[in-house]
C-alpha positions as CSV (number, residue, x, y, z in Angstrom):
1,M,0.1,-0.2,0.0
2,S,1.4,3.4,-0.9
3,Q,2.1,5.8,1.8
4,D,2.3,8.9,-0.8
5,P,0.7,12.0,0.6
6,E,-3.0,12.9,-0.8
7,L,-3.4,15.1,-3.8
8,K,-5.4,18.0,-2.9
9,V,-7.2,20.7,-5.2
10,Y,-8.6,23.8,-3.2
11,V,-11.3,25.3,-5.7
12,K,-13.6,28.1,-6.0
13,P,-17.1,27.1,-7.8
14,G,-17.2,28.8,-11.4
15,C,-13.6,29.5,-11.4
16,P,-12.2,28.8,-14.9
17,W,-9.1,27.7,-13.9
18,C,-10.1,25.7,-11.1
19,I,-12.2,23.8,-13.9
20,Q,-9.6,23.1,-16.3
21,V,-7.2,22.0,-13.4
22,V,-9.8,19.5,-12.1
23,S,-10.7,18.4,-15.6
24,W,-6.9,17.7,-16.6
25,L,-6.3,15.8,-13.4
26,E,-9.4,13.6,-14.0
27,R,-8.6,13.0,-17.8
28,S,-5.0,12.1,-16.8
29,G,-6.0,9.6,-14.2
30,Y,-4.8,11.2,-11.1
31,H,-6.7,10.4,-7.7
32,F,-7.3,13.6,-5.8
33,R,-9.7,15.2,-3.4
34,T,-11.3,18.6,-4.4
35,L,-12.0,20.9,-1.7
36,D,-14.5,24.0,-2.4
37,V,-13.1,26.9,-0.3
38,Y,-16.7,28.6,-0.6
39,A,-18.6,25.8,0.6
40,E,-16.4,25.2,3.8
41,P,-14.9,28.7,5.2
42,A,-12.4,26.6,7.0
43,L,-10.9,25.2,4.1
44,Y,-10.2,28.5,2.6
45,E,-8.1,29.4,5.8
46,E,-6.4,26.2,5.4
47,M,-5.5,27.0,1.8
48,R,-4.4,30.7,3.0
49,R,-2.5,29.1,5.7
50,L,-0.6,26.3,3.4
51,S,0.0,28.7,0.5
52,G,0.3,32.2,1.9
53,Q,-2.3,33.6,-0.4
54,G,-6.2,33.4,-1.2
55,K,-6.4,32.4,-4.9
56,A,-7.6,29.1,-6.3
57,P,-6.9,26.6,-7.7
58,T,-4.3,25.9,-5.1
59,V,-2.6,22.2,-5.5
60,V,-1.2,20.6,-2.5
61,H,0.7,17.4,-2.1
62,G,2.4,16.8,1.4
63,D,4.6,19.8,1.9
64,L,4.4,20.7,-1.8
65,V,2.2,23.8,-2.6
66,L,1.4,25.1,-6.0
67,A,-0.8,28.3,-5.5
68,D,-2.8,29.9,-8.0
69,C,-2.3,27.9,-10.9
70,G,-3.5,26.7,-14.5
71,V,-2.6,23.6,-16.3
72,E,0.5,25.2,-17.7
73,E,2.1,25.5,-14.2
74,L,0.4,22.2,-12.8
75,V,2.0,19.8,-15.5
76,P,5.8,21.0,-15.0
77,F,4.9,21.0,-11.1
78,L,3.6,17.3,-11.2
79,K,6.7,16.3,-13.3
80,E,9.3,18.1,-11.5
81,H,8.0,16.6,-8.1
82,G,7.5,12.9,-9.6
83,I,3.9,13.1,-8.7
84,E,2.1,10.3,-11.0
85,P,-1.6,9.1,-11.4
């Protein structure tokens, strides 16, 4: 059983970059948890604490954080850190 950290994506409903990132991750076969920061204010505060900012999407994998990203930043981030589906 893998001990890899969970891949989490903090999103805001209706955010076009959030929709693109989630869609790309799904199409690419990644297992991840989508966290709606509007539905749960505590998740917004968690995202701000982890990333130092309030923009979404923010992707977290263990201690690694990619804040305010699009697919064009996400793909190299995943490759650089060896995060695979």
